[in-house]
C-alpha positions as CSV (number, residue, x, y, z in Angstrom):
1,Y,0.0,0.0,0.0
2,Q,1.3,3.4,-1.0
3,C,-0.3,6.8,-0.5
4,E,0.6,9.8,-2.7
5,V,-0.4,13.3,-2.0
6,N,-0.2,15.7,-5.0
7,D,-2.1,18.0,-7.4
8,I,-4.7,15.8,-9.1
9,E,-4.5,17.9,-12.3
10,K,-0.7,17.7,-12.8
11,F,0.9,14.9,-10.8
12,S,3.4,12.7,-12.7
13,L,4.6,9.6,-11.0
14,N,5.7,7.6,-14.0
15,R,3.7,4.6,-12.7
16,E,0.3,3.0,-13.3
17,F,-2.1,2.0,-10.6
18,D,-5.1,-0.3,-10.3
19,S,-7.3,2.6,-9.0
20,I,-7.2,6.3,-8.4
21,I,-9.6,7.5,-5.7
22,A,-10.5,11.1,-5.2
23,L,-13.2,11.3,-2.5
24,F,-14.7,14.1,-0.4
25,H,-15.6,16.2,-3.5
26,V,-12.1,16.7,-4.8
27,V,-13.5,16.8,-8.3
28,S,-16.1,19.4,-7.3
29,Y,-13.3,21.8,-6.5
30,L,-12.3,21.7,-10.2
31,T,-14.4,24.5,-11.5
32,T,-13.2,24.9,-15.0
33,N,-13.6,22.6,-18.0
34,E,-9.8,22.8,-18.6
35,K,-9.0,21.6,-15.0
36,L,-11.5,18.8,-15.3
37,I,-10.2,17.5,-18.6
38,N,-6.6,17.8,-17.4
39,T,-7.5,15.8,-14.3
40,F,-9.4,13.1,-16.1
41,N,-6.6,12.8,-18.7
42,N,-4.0,12.6,-15.9
43,A,-6.0,9.9,-14.0
44,F,-6.3,8.0,-17.3
45,T,-2.5,8.2,-17.8
46,H,-1.8,6.8,-14.3
47,L,-4.2,3.8,-14.5
48,K,-3.4,0.3,-15.7
49,K,-5.7,-1.1,-18.4
50,G,-8.9,-1.9,-16.6
51,G,-8.1,0.4,-13.7
52,L,-10.8,2.4,-12.0
53,F,-11.1,6.1,-11.3
54,I,-13.5,6.5,-8.4
55,F,-14.6,10.0,-7.2
56,D,-17.6,11.8,-5.7
57,V,-19.1,15.1,-6.6
58,W,-22.0,17.4,-5.7
59,Y,-25.0,16.3,-7.8
60,T,-26.8,19.0,-9.8
61,P,-30.4,17.7,-9.4
62,A,-30.0,17.8,-5.6
63,V,-28.3,21.2,-5.6
64,Y,-31.3,22.7,-7.4
65,N,-33.9,20.7,-5.5
66,L,-32.5,21.0,-2.0
67,Q,-30.9,24.5,-2.5
68,P,-27.7,25.1,-0.5
69,R,-28.6,27.0,2.7
70,S,-26.7,28.8,5.3
71,R,-25.7,26.4,8.1
72,I,-24.0,26.6,11.4
73,K,-22.0,23.8,13.0
74,K,-20.6,23.9,16.5
75,I,-18.2,21.6,18.2
76,S,-16.6,21.8,21.6
77,N,-14.2,20.1,23.9
78,K,-12.8,21.1,27.3
79,N,-10.4,23.6,25.7
80,L,-12.1,24.9,22.6
81,D,-15.4,26.0,21.1
82,V,-15.5,26.0,17.3
83,I,-18.3,27.5,15.3
84,R,-18.4,27.2,11.5
85,I,-20.9,29.3,9.5
86,A,-21.4,28.4,5.9
87,N,-23.0,30.8,3.5
88,P,-23.6,29.4,0.0
89,E,-24.4,31.3,-3.2
90,L,-25.5,29.6,-6.4
91,I,-23.7,31.0,-9.5
92,D,-26.1,30.7,-12.4
93,N,-25.0,29.1,-15.7
94,K,-21.7,27.9,-14.3
95,S,-22.8,24.9,-12.2
96,I,-20.9,26.4,-9.2
97,V,-21.9,27.1,-5.6
98,N,-19.6,29.5,-3.8
99,V,-19.5,28.7,-0.2
100,D,-18.1,31.3,2.2
101,Y,-17.0,29.8,5.5
102,D,-16.5,31.9,8.7
103,I,-14.8,29.8,11.4
104,I,-14.6,31.1,14.9
105,V,-12.4,29.4,17.5
106,K,-12.6,30.3,21.2
107,D,-9.9,29.2,23.5
108,K,-11.8,28.5,26.8
109,I,-8.7,28.8,28.9
110,S,-7.6,32.3,27.7
111,N,-11.0,33.4,26.4
112,N,-9.2,34.5,23.2
113,F,-11.0,34.3,19.9
114,E,-9.6,33.7,16.4
115,M,-11.6,34.0,13.2
116,F,-10.8,32.4,9.8
117,V,-12.4,33.0,6.5
118,E,-12.4,30.5,3.7
119,K,-14.0,30.5,0.2
120,H,-14.9,27.2,-1.4
121,P,-16.1,27.3,-5.1
122,M,-17.8,23.9,-5.6
123,R,-18.9,22.7,-9.0
124,H,-21.8,20.3,-9.2
125,F,-22.4,17.7,-12.0
126,G,-25.1,15.7,-13.6
127,I,-24.6,12.1,-14.8
128,Q,-24.6,13.1,-18.5
129,E,-21.9,15.6,-17.9
130,I,-19.7,13.0,-16.2
131,K,-20.4,10.5,-19.1
132,L,-19.3,13.2,-21.6
133,L,-16.1,13.9,-19.6
134,A,-15.4,10.2,-19.5
135,K,-15.9,9.8,-23.2
136,L,-13.7,12.8,-24.0
137,T,-10.9,11.4,-21.9
138,G,-11.0,7.7,-22.9
139,F,-12.8,6.3,-19.9
140,E,-15.7,3.9,-19.9
141,F,-18.6,4.9,-17.6
142,V,-19.2,2.1,-15.2
143,K,-21.7,3.4,-12.7
144,S,-23.0,6.1,-10.4
145,E,-24.6,5.8,-7.0
146,E,-25.3,7.7,-3.9
147,F,-22.1,8.1,-1.9
148,L,-21.6,5.7,0.9
149,S,-25.1,4.1,0.7
150,G,-24.8,2.8,-2.8
151,N,-28.5,3.7,-3.4
152,T,-29.7,5.0,-6.8
153,T,-29.3,8.7,-7.3
154,S,-32.2,11.1,-7.0
155,D,-32.8,14.8,-6.6
156,K,-32.2,14.3,-2.9
157,T,-28.8,12.8,-3.4
158,W,-26.2,15.5,-2.6
159,G,-23.1,13.4,-3.0
160,V,-22.8,11.0,-5.9
161,C,-19.9,8.5,-6.4
162,F,-18.8,7.7,-10.0
163,I,-16.8,4.8,-11.2
164,L,-15.0,5.1,-14.5
165,K,-12.8,2.4,-16.1
166,K,-9.7,2.7,-18.3
């Protein structure tokens, strides 16, 4: 078992693998067609014949049906309180949701606060779009399913896992 950490669009290992796995919406962070095609081509290059490219993305039917909403998450332990506020914005005609995160960390011992701001542009995809990307880059579309459960996708399925074969 070997783990490599690198840029999915550009890595070059001069090796082929049985599978390339990009989970937790890595592909959704690729917001341009050029980056997507480069990534799919790069995955194809690094797979053995019959190898699998497995990834999950935000699913367009669910994005439009469920509509991204502002959310607050809080976690605490004996030393810290952490609050994360997510504010999404749908970008029309680009299949992108810009998610602005405000993260507030309170040190319970010193009573000091720190605030972090992050911006996450997330692209969402439909099955036909992934099938087209697969065809353009030499892959065979194997299947799509709800991430983790394996259920059939629907307009309530936020995360969809795709399996492509070289």
